[in-house]
N, C-alpha and C positions, 0 to 999 in steps of 0.2 A: 422109497422115492427113487425116481430115475431121471436121467437127462433126456429131455424130450427130443424125439427124433433119432435117438441112438439105439442100436441093437445091443443086446446083452448076451455075452457068451461066457461059458466056463471053459477054461483052457488048462490042461495039465502042463506044469512047468518043471516039476521035479517028482521024484518018487513019492507018491502019496500026497502030493500038494497040487491043488488047482486054484487058480485065481479067477475071480469074476472080473470081467472087463466090459466097459461100455465102448462101442466102436461106432463112429459116424463119419460122414464125409467121404471125400475121395481126393487123391493127389499124394504128394510126398508125405510120409508118415511122421507124426508127432505124438510122442507118448507123454502123458501128464501124470505125475505122481503126487498124491495128496499128503497132507501132514497130520499132525495130532491136534486135537482129538477128533478127527474128521474121517471122511471116506472120499471116494472119487467124486461125490456130489459137489464138493467144493469148487470143481472146475466147470460147473454147469454153464456159466456165462461165457467164459473163455473158450470152452470146447465148442459151443454153438457157433461162435464167431469164426474160429479157425477152421471149422468143418466146411466152410464155404469153398476152400481151396486146398485142404489137406485131409488126409486120413488121420483122424484123431482117436487115440486109444487111451482110455482112462480106466486103469485097473484099481481095485482095492488091493493094497499091499498085503503080502503074507501077514497073517495075524490081525488083520483089520477088516471091518465091514463084512461082506458076504464071501470073502476069500477064506481058504482053509487056515486053520490055526494050530499047527502041529505043536505038540508039547516039546519044550526046549530041554532035551535030556542031556545035551553035550555042551551047552554054552555057545554053540555056533549056529543053531538053526535060525537065529535072528541077527546074525552078523550081517552087516551091510553088504559084504561080499556075497553071501548066500541070497539075500533079497535082490541084489543087482542081477545075479545070474537068473533069478526068476523072470525079471523084466526082459532080459535078452532072449530067453527061451519063449516068452510070451510073444514078443514081436516076431520072432522067427516062425513060430507056429501060425501066426496070422499072415505070413508071407513076406516079412520085411527083414532083410539081413542088415540094413542100415536105417537109422532113424534119428530124428532130433528128440531130445529128452529134456523135460522141464520138471522140476520138483519143488515142492514147498515144504519147509520145516523138515520132518523126518524123511519125507520123500526126496528132498534135496540131498540129504546125506546118502540115500540110496543112489540117486542120480550121479553124484560125484564118484562114488565107488564104481558105478558102471562105466563112467568115463575113464577112470584109471585102469580098470581091469579089462575093458573091452573097447579100446580106442578105435578099432576098425569098424565097430558097430555104431558108435555114437558120433553123429556128424556135427551136432551143435548141442550145447548144454546151458540150461538156465537154472539158477538156484535162487529161491525166494526166501529171504529172511532167516538165514542161518549163517553160521561160520563153520568151516571145516572142523571135524571133531576135535583134533588136537588143540586148535586155537580156541574153541569154545571152552574147554577146560582151563586153558591158560589165562583167559581174561576174567574168569570168575574168582574173585578173592575178596577177603574182608567182608564187611556187611553188605556190599553191593551184590555178593553172591546169593543173597536171599531171594533175588528175583528168579533164580534157577533152583529153588528148593526141590522141585519135583525131580530134577536130574539126580540129586543126591539121594532122595528117597528111593527112587526106582533102581539105583545102583546097588542097593543093599542085597545080600544073599537071599535066595528064594525063601518065601514064607511071610515075613512081616509086611513088606510092601503090598503084596497081594491081599493080605488079610485086612490091612488098614483101608486100602482103596475100595475093596469090595464091601466094606462096612457102610460106605456112603458114596457110591460111585457117582451119582448125579451131582452131588455137592462138589466132588473132586474135579470131574471133567467139566462141569458147568462153570467152575471158577475160571478156567482158562478161556472158555468161550466168552465170558463176560469181561474179564480184565484185559484181554488182548485185543478187544474190539473197540475201535473208536466210533464206529457207526453201527449201533445195535440193529438198525433196520436192515443191514446187510445180511443178517442171520435171522430170517423170519422164524416164527414159532415152530412151523412144521419141519424146517431144516434143522433147527436146534434140537428138536425132539428126536430126529433121525440120528443125529450125531451122538446124542446121549444114549440112545438105545443100542447103537452099534458098539460104543465104547463099553457100556455096561456088560455086554456079552463077550468082551474080549480082554478082560483085565489081565489074565496071566500072560497073554501074548504081547500085549502092549508093554507090560513091565519087562518082559524078556527082550523086547526091542530096545528099550532104554538101557537095560542092564548091559546089553552087548556094547553099547556106546561108551561104557565105562570099563570095558574089558577087551574083548577080542578086536573091536573096531580100532581101539587105540594101538594095539599091536600091529594091525595091518597098515594103519596110516603112518606110524613111525617107520616101518620098513620101507614104505614108498618114499617118504621124505629122505631117508638115508640113501636110498638107491637113486635118487634124482628123478623118480617117476612123476611126471606132471600131466596135467590135462592138455592134450595136444590140439583139441578142437576149439573153435570160438566159444567163449563163455560170457554170459551176461548174469550179473548178480543184482538183484533188487533187495534193498534192506531198509528197515527203519534206522534211524540214527542212534543205534545203541552204542556206537563208538564214543559219541559225545558224552553219553551218560556213564559209561563204564571205563572210559579212558584208554581207548585204543584206536588205531587207524584200520578200519575194516577193509578198505581197498588194498592197503599194503599187505594185510594178512592173506587176502584172496589172491593177490598177484603172485605170491610165492608158490601158489599151486596152479595158477592159470595165467600163463604169459600173455595170451590173447584175450584180454579181459575188458569188458565194459561194465563198470560198477556205478550204480545209481542209488541215491538215497530217496526214499519216498516219504510222503507226509501222511499216508493213511495208516491204519493199524496193521496188526500182524496178518490178518486174514485178507491180504490184499487182492487175491483173485476174486473175492466176493465184495470187498469194499471199493476197489478201484479196477474193475475188470478191463475197462478201455485202456488204462495205462499199462496193464500187464500184457494185453494183446498187442499193443503198439511195440512194447519192448521185445516180445517174442517174434513179431514179424520182422523187426529190425535185425534181430539175431539171425533169423533164417536167411536174411539177405546178405550176410557177411561171408 
């Protein structure tokens, strides 16, 4: 499946790694990064709207969808630092030295790392329904951590997680598509099938992405926190009210990383770009005006 009216390109972003990206519209560039267990297709509604006055770039992340899936031989090929460098290289290859960046879920973690590592390239940043990596691990404790069971499963050493998930991939990935959605109609059968097929074909790289967030990503984030490195650009965060359920102040956690922060709680489910695209577009347009 494709985003209607967008052109598709394959762009080399690192040695032996190419990303597929859907590109549409014209004007100042906005890059949209998808989450788990999805592909760039999750942005289909938002991208079409923004393309009226922006150049919109929607890649499949390294390890996902139609993009390359290098074997993680060193524990760093799916570090968010590596994946963020992919996105900066992609934008540059398409002619954009500076761009606005929005990410959902895993894509938001890549976006945050891009903002920290490449502040001269990222003009505005939006993160949808995540916490920064360090904070994510800190708020999960006791029985409430069961909601994040997949984080712990995929944090295990190579072998067992891949074997277990590959044994019944549609059940595993479909679980999240089902329980994280408040409006099932937002994920039509053909879109759901596309997500399952893409995830089924990417089990090792998806696990490697998550494993990095329990390892090298934590190392990088702690170093930034200690060094006082913060997101310098305007930041907007849209989140479900997980703080109320798990007992933390999400806005305060984000503000420690992003001094120029607009934080909003939404009433839709996790897949907000599909469940509430007008609300997401409005938030992104407001961010781009800051």
